[in-house]
Structure formats: structure tokens, C-alpha cells
DSSP file (Angstrom, degrees, kcal/mol; ACC not computed):
  #  RESIDUE AA STRUCTURE BP1 BP2  ACC     N-H-->O    O-->H-N    N-H-->O    O-->H-N    TCO  KAPPA ALPHA  PHI   PSI    X-CA   Y-CA   Z-CA
    1    1 A M              0   0    0      0, 0.0     2,-0.0     0, 0.0     0, 0.0   0.000 360.0 360.0 360.0 129.8  -13.7  -10.5   18.9
    2    2 A S     >  -     0   0    0      1,-0.1     4,-2.4     4,-0.0     5,-0.2  -0.288 360.0-108.3 -78.1 165.8  -11.2   -7.7   19.6
    3    3 A R  H  > S+     0   0    0      1,-0.2     4,-2.3     2,-0.2     5,-0.1   0.878 121.0  51.7 -61.1 -39.4  -10.6   -4.8   17.3
    4    4 A G  H  > S+     0   0    0      2,-0.2     4,-2.3     1,-0.2    -1,-0.2   0.887 109.3  49.8 -64.9 -39.7   -7.2   -6.2   16.2
    5    5 A D  H  > S+     0   0    0      2,-0.2     4,-2.5     1,-0.2    -2,-0.2   0.893 110.3  50.8 -65.2 -39.8   -8.9   -9.6   15.3
    6    6 A E  H  X S+     0   0    0     -4,-2.4     4,-2.6     2,-0.2    -2,-0.2   0.921 110.4  49.0 -63.4 -43.5  -11.6   -7.7   13.3
    7    7 A R  H  X S+     0   0    0     -4,-2.3     4,-2.5     2,-0.2    -2,-0.2   0.914 111.6  49.0 -63.0 -42.8   -9.0   -5.8   11.4
    8    8 A T  H  X S+     0   0    0     -4,-2.3     4,-2.4     2,-0.2    -1,-0.2   0.917 111.4  49.8 -62.5 -43.7   -7.0   -9.0   10.6
    9    9 A L  H  X S+     0   0    0     -4,-2.5     4,-2.5     2,-0.2    -2,-0.2   0.925 111.0  48.7 -61.3 -45.4  -10.2  -10.7    9.5
   10   10 A V  H  X S+     0   0    0     -4,-2.6     4,-2.8     1,-0.2    -1,-0.2   0.912 111.3  50.3 -61.6 -42.6  -11.1   -7.8    7.2
   11   11 A Q  H  X S+     0   0    0     -4,-2.5     4,-2.2     1,-0.2    -1,-0.2   0.888 110.9  49.3 -63.9 -38.6   -7.6   -7.8    5.7
   12   12 A E  H  X S+     0   0    0     -4,-2.4     4,-2.4     2,-0.2    -2,-0.2   0.915 112.0  47.7 -66.6 -42.4   -7.8  -11.5    5.1
   13   13 A V  H  X S+     0   0    0     -4,-2.5     4,-2.6     2,-0.2     5,-0.2   0.927 111.9  50.3 -63.4 -44.5  -11.2  -11.2    3.4
   14   14 A E  H  X S+     0   0    0     -4,-2.8     4,-2.6     1,-0.2    -1,-0.2   0.906 110.2  51.1 -59.4 -41.3   -9.9   -8.3    1.3
   15   15 A G  H  X S+     0   0    0     -4,-2.2     4,-2.4     2,-0.2    -1,-0.2   0.914 110.6  47.6 -62.2 -44.0   -6.9  -10.4    0.3
   16   16 A H  H  X S+     0   0    0     -4,-2.4     4,-2.6     2,-0.2    -2,-0.2   0.906 113.1  48.4 -64.5 -41.6   -9.1  -13.3   -0.8
   17   17 A L  H  X S+     0   0    0     -4,-2.6     4,-2.4     2,-0.2    -2,-0.2   0.899 111.5  49.9 -65.6 -40.4  -11.4  -11.0   -2.8
   18   18 A L  H  X S+     0   0    0     -4,-2.6     4,-2.2    -5,-0.2    -2,-0.2   0.915 112.8  46.8 -63.8 -43.0   -8.4   -9.4   -4.4
   19   19 A L  H  X S+     0   0    0     -4,-2.4     4,-2.6     2,-0.2    -2,-0.2   0.907 111.6  50.9 -65.4 -42.3   -6.9  -12.8   -5.3
   20   20 A A  H  X S+     0   0    0     -4,-2.6     4,-2.2     1,-0.2    -2,-0.2   0.900 110.9  49.1 -63.1 -40.1  -10.3  -14.0   -6.6
   21   21 A A  H  X S+     0   0    0     -4,-2.4     4,-2.5     2,-0.2    -1,-0.2   0.908 111.3  49.2 -65.4 -41.3  -10.6  -10.9   -8.8
   22   22 A A  H  X S+     0   0    0     -4,-2.2     4,-2.6     2,-0.2    -2,-0.2   0.901 109.9  51.6 -65.6 -40.0   -7.1  -11.3  -10.2
   23   23 A R  H  X S+     0   0    0     -4,-2.6     4,-2.7     2,-0.2    -2,-0.2   0.932 110.9  48.1 -60.1 -45.1   -7.8  -15.0  -11.0
   24   24 A E  H  X S+     0   0    0     -4,-2.2     4,-2.6     2,-0.2    -2,-0.2   0.902 111.2  50.0 -64.2 -40.9  -11.0  -14.0  -12.8
   25   25 A Q  H  X S+     0   0    0     -4,-2.5     4,-2.6     2,-0.2    -1,-0.2   0.911 111.3  49.7 -62.0 -41.6   -9.1  -11.3  -14.8
   26   26 A G  H  X S+     0   0    0     -4,-2.6     4,-2.5     2,-0.2    -2,-0.2   0.914 111.7  47.9 -63.0 -43.6   -6.4  -13.9  -15.6
   27   27 A R  H  X S+     0   0    0     -4,-2.7     4,-2.6     2,-0.2    -2,-0.2   0.917 112.4  49.1 -63.3 -42.9   -9.0  -16.4  -16.8
   28   28 A T  H  X S+     0   0    0     -4,-2.6     4,-2.1     2,-0.2    -2,-0.2   0.930 113.4  45.9 -63.1 -46.1  -10.8  -13.8  -18.9
   29   29 A A  H  X S+     0   0    0     -4,-2.6     4,-2.2     1,-0.2    -1,-0.2   0.902 112.6  51.4 -64.0 -40.4   -7.6  -12.6  -20.5
   30   30 A A  H  X S+     0   0    0     -4,-2.5     4,-2.8     1,-0.2    -2,-0.2   0.907 108.9  50.6 -63.5 -41.8   -6.5  -16.2  -21.1
   31   31 A A  H  X S+     0   0    0     -4,-2.6     4,-2.3     1,-0.2    -1,-0.2   0.890 109.0  51.9 -64.2 -38.7   -9.9  -17.0  -22.8
   32   32 A R  H  X S+     0   0    0     -4,-2.1     4,-1.2     2,-0.2    -1,-0.2   0.914 112.3  45.6 -63.7 -41.8   -9.5  -14.0  -25.1
   33   33 A V  H >X S+     0   0    0     -4,-2.2     4,-0.7     1,-0.2     3,-0.5   0.935 113.5  48.9 -65.9 -45.3   -6.1  -15.1  -26.1
   34   34 A A  H >< S+     0   0    0     -4,-2.8     3,-0.8     1,-0.2     6,-0.3   0.855 105.1  59.1 -64.2 -34.6   -7.2  -18.6  -26.7
   35   35 A D  H 3< S+     0   0    0     -4,-2.3     3,-0.3     1,-0.2    -1,-0.2   0.841 101.5  55.2 -62.5 -32.5  -10.2  -17.5  -28.7
   36   36 A R  H << S+     0   0    0     -4,-1.2     2,-0.8    -3,-0.5    -1,-0.2   0.708 100.7  62.3 -72.5 -19.4   -7.8  -15.8  -31.1
   37   37 A L    X<  +     0   0    0     -3,-0.8     3,-2.0    -4,-0.7    -1,-0.2  -0.603  64.9 167.2-105.6  70.0   -6.0  -19.1  -31.6
   38   38 A G  T 3   +     0   0    0     -2,-0.8    -1,-0.2     1,-0.3    -2,-0.1   0.647  65.9  69.2 -61.4 -17.4   -8.9  -21.0  -33.1
   39   39 A W  T 3  S+     0   0    0     -3,-0.1    -1,-0.3     2,-0.0     2,-0.1   0.516  74.6 111.7 -81.6  -4.6   -6.7  -23.9  -34.2
   40   40 A L    <   -     0   0    0     -3,-2.0     2,-0.1    -6,-0.3    -3,-0.0  -0.416  67.2-127.3 -70.2 142.0   -6.0  -25.0  -30.6
   41   41 A T     >  -     0   0    0     -2,-0.1     4,-2.9     1,-0.1     5,-0.2  -0.379  31.5-102.5 -75.5 167.9   -7.4  -28.3  -29.5
   42   42 A D  H  > S+     0   0    0      1,-0.2     4,-2.6     2,-0.2     5,-0.2   0.896 124.4  49.6 -60.0 -40.4   -9.5  -28.3  -26.3
   43   43 A T  H  > S+     0   0    0      2,-0.2     4,-2.4     1,-0.2    -1,-0.2   0.924 112.7  46.3 -64.5 -44.9   -6.5  -29.8  -24.4
   44   44 A Q  H  > S+     0   0    0      2,-0.2     4,-3.0     1,-0.2    -2,-0.2   0.903 112.4  51.1 -64.0 -40.7   -4.1  -27.2  -25.8
   45   45 A R  H  X S+     0   0    0     -4,-2.9     4,-2.8     2,-0.2     5,-0.2   0.938 111.0  47.3 -62.4 -47.3   -6.6  -24.4  -25.0
   46   46 A D  H  X S+     0   0    0     -4,-2.6     4,-2.4     2,-0.2    -1,-0.2   0.909 113.7  48.8 -60.2 -42.4   -7.0  -25.6  -21.4
   47   47 A D  H  X S+     0   0    0     -4,-2.4     4,-2.5     2,-0.2     5,-0.2   0.925 112.3  47.9 -63.8 -45.8   -3.3  -25.8  -21.0
   48   48 A L  H  X S+     0   0    0     -4,-3.0     4,-2.8     1,-0.2     5,-0.2   0.929 113.0  48.2 -60.8 -46.1   -2.7  -22.4  -22.5
   49   49 A E  H  X S+     0   0    0     -4,-2.8     4,-2.6     2,-0.2    -2,-0.2   0.896 111.7  49.9 -62.9 -41.0   -5.4  -20.9  -20.3
   50   50 A R  H  X S+     0   0    0     -4,-2.4     4,-2.2    -5,-0.2    -1,-0.2   0.937 114.7  43.3 -63.9 -47.0   -4.0  -22.5  -17.1
   51   51 A H  H  X S+     0   0    0     -4,-2.5     4,-2.6     2,-0.2     5,-0.2   0.904 114.1  51.0 -65.9 -41.3   -0.4  -21.3  -17.9
   52   52 A F  H  X S+     0   0    0     -4,-2.8     4,-2.6    -5,-0.2    -2,-0.2   0.931 110.9  48.0 -62.0 -45.8   -1.7  -17.8  -18.8
   53   53 A E  H  X S+     0   0    0     -4,-2.6     4,-2.5    -5,-0.2    -1,-0.2   0.913 111.3  51.2 -61.1 -42.8   -3.7  -17.5  -15.6
   54   54 A S  H  X S+     0   0    0     -4,-2.2     4,-2.1     1,-0.2    -2,-0.2   0.921 112.5  45.1 -61.1 -45.1   -0.7  -18.7  -13.6
   55   55 A E  H  X S+     0   0    0     -4,-2.6     4,-2.5     2,-0.2    -1,-0.2   0.885 111.0  54.1 -66.2 -38.8    1.6  -16.2  -15.2
   56   56 A Y  H  X S+     0   0    0     -4,-2.6     4,-2.4    -5,-0.2    -2,-0.2   0.922 109.9  47.0 -61.0 -45.0   -1.0  -13.4  -14.7
   57   57 A L  H  X S+     0   0    0     -4,-2.5     4,-2.8     2,-0.2    -1,-0.2   0.897 110.3  52.7 -65.0 -39.9   -1.2  -14.2  -11.0
   58   58 A A  H  X S+     0   0    0     -4,-2.1     4,-2.2     1,-0.2    -2,-0.2   0.920 111.4  46.4 -61.6 -43.1    2.5  -14.2  -10.7
   59   59 A M  H  X S+     0   0    0     -4,-2.5     4,-2.4     2,-0.2    -2,-0.2   0.896 112.0  51.1 -66.3 -39.2    2.7  -10.8  -12.3
   60   60 A A  H  X S+     0   0    0     -4,-2.4     4,-2.8     2,-0.2    -2,-0.2   0.923 110.4  48.8 -63.8 -44.0   -0.1   -9.5  -10.1
   61   61 A R  H  X S+     0   0    0     -4,-2.8     4,-2.6     2,-0.2    -2,-0.2   0.911 111.3  49.8 -62.4 -41.9    1.6  -10.7   -7.0
   62   62 A T  H  X S+     0   0    0     -4,-2.2     4,-2.5     2,-0.2    -1,-0.2   0.920 112.1  48.1 -62.1 -43.3    4.9   -9.1   -8.1
   63   63 A S  H  X S+     0   0    0     -4,-2.4     4,-2.4     2,-0.2    -2,-0.2   0.915 111.7  49.5 -63.3 -43.6    3.1   -5.9   -8.8
   64   64 A W  H  X S+     0   0    0     -4,-2.8     4,-2.7     2,-0.2    -2,-0.2   0.906 110.8  50.6 -61.9 -41.6    1.3   -6.0   -5.4
   65   65 A R  H  X S+     0   0    0     -4,-2.6     4,-2.7     2,-0.2    -2,-0.2   0.923 110.6  48.3 -63.5 -44.5    4.7   -6.7   -3.6
   66   66 A H  H  X S+     0   0    0     -4,-2.5     4,-2.5     1,-0.2    -1,-0.2   0.908 112.8  49.1 -61.8 -41.1    6.3   -3.7   -5.4
   67   67 A T  H  X S+     0   0    0     -4,-2.4     4,-2.4     2,-0.2    -2,-0.2   0.922 112.6  47.0 -64.3 -44.2    3.4   -1.5   -4.4
   68   68 A A  H  X S+     0   0    0     -4,-2.7     4,-2.1     2,-0.2    -2,-0.2   0.901 112.5  49.9 -65.3 -41.0    3.5   -2.6   -0.8
   69   69 A D  H  X S+     0   0    0     -4,-2.7     4,-2.3     2,-0.2    -2,-0.2   0.919 112.1  47.5 -63.2 -43.3    7.3   -2.1   -0.6
   70   70 A R  H  X S+     0   0    0     -4,-2.5     4,-2.7     1,-0.2    -2,-0.2   0.901 110.0  52.7 -65.7 -40.0    7.0    1.4   -2.1
   71   71 A A  H  X S+     0   0    0     -4,-2.4     4,-2.5     1,-0.2    -1,-0.2   0.900 109.3  49.9 -61.3 -39.9    4.2    2.2    0.3
   72   72 A E  H  X S+     0   0    0     -4,-2.1     4,-2.3     2,-0.2    -2,-0.2   0.913 110.2  50.1 -65.3 -42.8    6.4    1.1    3.2
   73   73 A E  H  X S+     0   0    0     -4,-2.3     4,-2.4     1,-0.2    -2,-0.2   0.934 112.8  46.7 -59.7 -46.4    9.3    3.3    1.9
   74   74 A L  H  X S+     0   0    0     -4,-2.7     4,-3.0     1,-0.2     5,-0.2   0.890 109.2  54.3 -64.6 -39.0    7.0    6.3    1.6
   75   75 A R  H  X S+     0   0    0     -4,-2.5     4,-2.5     1,-0.2    -1,-0.2   0.930 110.4  46.3 -60.4 -45.1    5.5    5.7    5.1
   76   76 A H  H  X S+     0   0    0     -4,-2.3     4,-2.3     2,-0.2    -2,-0.2   0.912 113.3  49.4 -64.0 -42.0    9.0    5.7    6.6
   77   77 A A  H  X S+     0   0    0     -4,-2.4     4,-2.4     1,-0.2    -2,-0.2   0.927 113.6  45.5 -63.4 -44.7   10.0    8.8    4.7
   78   78 A Y  H  X S+     0   0    0     -4,-3.0     4,-2.6     2,-0.2    -2,-0.2   0.889 112.2  51.1 -68.1 -38.5    6.8   10.7    5.7
   79   79 A E  H  X S+     0   0    0     -4,-2.5     4,-2.4    -5,-0.2    -1,-0.2   0.912 111.3  48.5 -63.6 -41.3    7.1    9.6    9.3
   80   80 A S  H  X S+     0   0    0     -4,-2.3     4,-2.2     2,-0.2    -2,-0.2   0.927 113.0  47.0 -63.6 -45.6   10.7   10.8    9.4
   81   81 A R  H  X S+     0   0    0     -4,-2.4     4,-2.6     1,-0.2    -2,-0.2   0.899 111.3  52.1 -63.3 -40.7    9.8   14.1    7.9
   82   82 A Y  H  X S+     0   0    0     -4,-2.6     4,-2.7     2,-0.2    -2,-0.2   0.917 108.8  50.2 -62.4 -44.1    6.9   14.5   10.3
   83   83 A R  H  X S+     0   0    0     -4,-2.4     4,-2.5     2,-0.2    -1,-0.2   0.917 111.2  49.4 -60.4 -43.3    9.2   13.9   13.3
   84   84 A T  H  X S+     0   0    0     -4,-2.2     4,-2.3     2,-0.2    -2,-0.2   0.935 113.1  45.9 -62.0 -47.2   11.6   16.5   12.0
   85   85 A L  H  X S+     0   0    0     -4,-2.6     4,-2.5     1,-0.2    -1,-0.2   0.889 111.9  51.6 -64.2 -39.0    8.9   19.1   11.5
   86   86 A R  H  X S+     0   0    0     -4,-2.7     4,-2.4     2,-0.2    -1,-0.2   0.910 109.4  50.3 -64.4 -41.6    7.4   18.3   14.9
   87   87 A Q  H  X S+     0   0    0     -4,-2.5     4,-2.5     2,-0.2    -2,-0.2   0.909 111.1  49.1 -62.5 -42.0   10.8   18.8   16.6
   88   88 A R  H  X S+     0   0    0     -4,-2.3     4,-2.8     2,-0.2     5,-0.2   0.918 110.5  50.7 -62.9 -42.6   11.3   22.1   14.8
   89   89 A L  H  X S+     0   0    0     -4,-2.5     4,-2.4     2,-0.2    -2,-0.2   0.916 111.5  47.2 -62.3 -43.6    7.8   23.3   15.8
   90   90 A V  H  X S+     0   0    0     -4,-2.4     4,-2.7     2,-0.2    -1,-0.2   0.919 112.2  50.7 -64.0 -42.7    8.5   22.4   19.4
   91   91 A A  H  X S+     0   0    0     -4,-2.5     4,-2.6     1,-0.2    -2,-0.2   0.927 112.1  46.4 -61.8 -44.7   11.9   24.1   19.3
   92   92 A W  H  X S+     0   0    0     -4,-2.8     4,-2.9     2,-0.2    -1,-0.2   0.885 112.1  52.1 -64.4 -37.8   10.3   27.3   17.9
   93   93 A G  H  X S+     0   0    0     -4,-2.4     4,-2.5    -5,-0.2    -2,-0.2   0.920 111.1  46.2 -63.6 -43.9    7.5   27.1   20.5
   94   94 A V  H  X S+     0   0    0     -4,-2.7     4,-2.5     2,-0.2    -2,-0.2   0.919 113.8  49.1 -64.9 -43.2   10.0   26.8   23.3
   95   95 A L  H  X S+     0   0    0     -4,-2.6     4,-2.7    -5,-0.2    -2,-0.2   0.925 112.0  48.9 -62.0 -44.5   12.1   29.7   21.8
   96   96 A G  H  X S+     0   0    0     -4,-2.9     4,-2.5     1,-0.2    -2,-0.2   0.916 111.7  48.5 -61.5 -43.3    9.0   31.8   21.5
   97   97 A A  H  X S+     0   0    0     -4,-2.5     4,-2.6     2,-0.2    -1,-0.2   0.899 111.9  49.9 -63.9 -40.2    7.9   31.1   25.0
   98   98 A A  H  X S+     0   0    0     -4,-2.5     4,-2.6     2,-0.2    -2,-0.2   0.912 111.9  47.7 -64.9 -42.4   11.4   32.0   26.3
   99   99 A L  H  X S+     0   0    0     -4,-2.7     4,-2.5     2,-0.2    -2,-0.2   0.901 112.4  49.4 -65.8 -39.4   11.4   35.2   24.3
  100  100 A L  H  X S+     0   0    0     -4,-2.5     4,-2.4     2,-0.2    -2,-0.2   0.915 112.3  47.7 -63.9 -43.6    8.0   36.1   25.6
  101  101 A A  H  X S+     0   0    0     -4,-2.6     4,-2.3     2,-0.2    -2,-0.2   0.910 112.3  49.5 -63.9 -42.3    9.0   35.4   29.2
  102  102 A A  H  X S+     0   0    0     -4,-2.6     4,-2.3     1,-0.2    -2,-0.2   0.914 111.0  49.9 -64.0 -41.7   12.2   37.4   28.8
  103  103 A G  H  X S+     0   0    0     -4,-2.5     4,-2.3     1,-0.2    -2,-0.2   0.906 110.7  49.3 -62.8 -41.5   10.2   40.3   27.3
  104  104 A L  H  X S+     0   0    0     -4,-2.4     4,-2.4     1,-0.2    -1,-0.2   0.878 110.0  51.3 -66.1 -36.7    7.7   40.2   30.2
  105  105 A L  H  X S+     0   0    0     -4,-2.3     4,-2.1     2,-0.2    -1,-0.2   0.904 110.1  49.5 -66.1 -39.3   10.6   40.2   32.7
  106  106 A V  H  X S+     0   0    0     -4,-2.3     4,-1.6     2,-0.2    -2,-0.2   0.919 113.2  46.6 -65.4 -42.0   12.2   43.2   31.1
  107  107 A L  H  < S+     0   0    0     -4,-2.3    -2,-0.2     1,-0.2    -1,-0.2   0.890 112.9  49.3 -65.9 -38.7    8.8   45.0   31.1
  108  108 A A  H  < S+     0   0    0     -4,-2.4    -1,-0.2     1,-0.2    -2,-0.2   0.850 112.8  47.3 -69.9 -33.5    8.2   44.1   34.8
  109  109 A A  H  <        0   0    0     -4,-2.1    -1,-0.2     1,-0.2    -2,-0.2   0.783 360.0 360.0 -77.5 -27.0   11.7   45.2   35.8
  110  110 A G     <        0   0    0     -4,-1.6    -1,-0.2    -5,-0.2    -2,-0.2   0.477 360.0 360.0 -91.9 360.0   11.4   48.5   34.0
């Protein structure tokens, strides 16, 4: 198995675990809400829990998507800033080397 395949597998497992945790959180929250509504029949309770879990997962996915989009925006911004700083550093390095060479030539000529 290649390194890329391993990384993909790990990401898929992490995704499944994250989804399973979100489902469990949704079920737990749904059960708490349904417990407060003691007058629900078993069918109504099951229906409420199913809808609540579904909505919880939809909200979690939306939140994950927003987080991933923001991370991508930040990555691009930081990469751009890094490139700019690296270019400045190289330019200053070249200028410094040129000034040093010029100084050495002046000293050698004098």
C-alpha cells in the first residue's frame, strides 16, 4: 500500500468515525428532547428522534463544509503571504550579496 493510499484510508476512517460520532450526538440530543415531551406516543417519539437526528446531521455537515471552506481560504492566504515574504528575503539576500561583492571590489582596488 502506497503512502497516498494509506493517507486516503486514514482520512476515510476518520470521516466515518466523525460521522458516527455526530449521529450518536444527534440521537442523544433527540432522546433528551423526546424525554421532555412525555405525552408523545412511541411512534411519534421515533419519528421526532429520526427527524431531529437528520436535521442535526445536516447542520453538522453544513458546519463542517464552512470550516473546510474557511481552512482552504486561510491556506491560500498564508501560502500567498509566504511566497511574498520568501521573494522579499531572496531579493534582500541578492542585494546584500551584491553590496558585499561591491565593497570587496572597492577594498581590493584601493
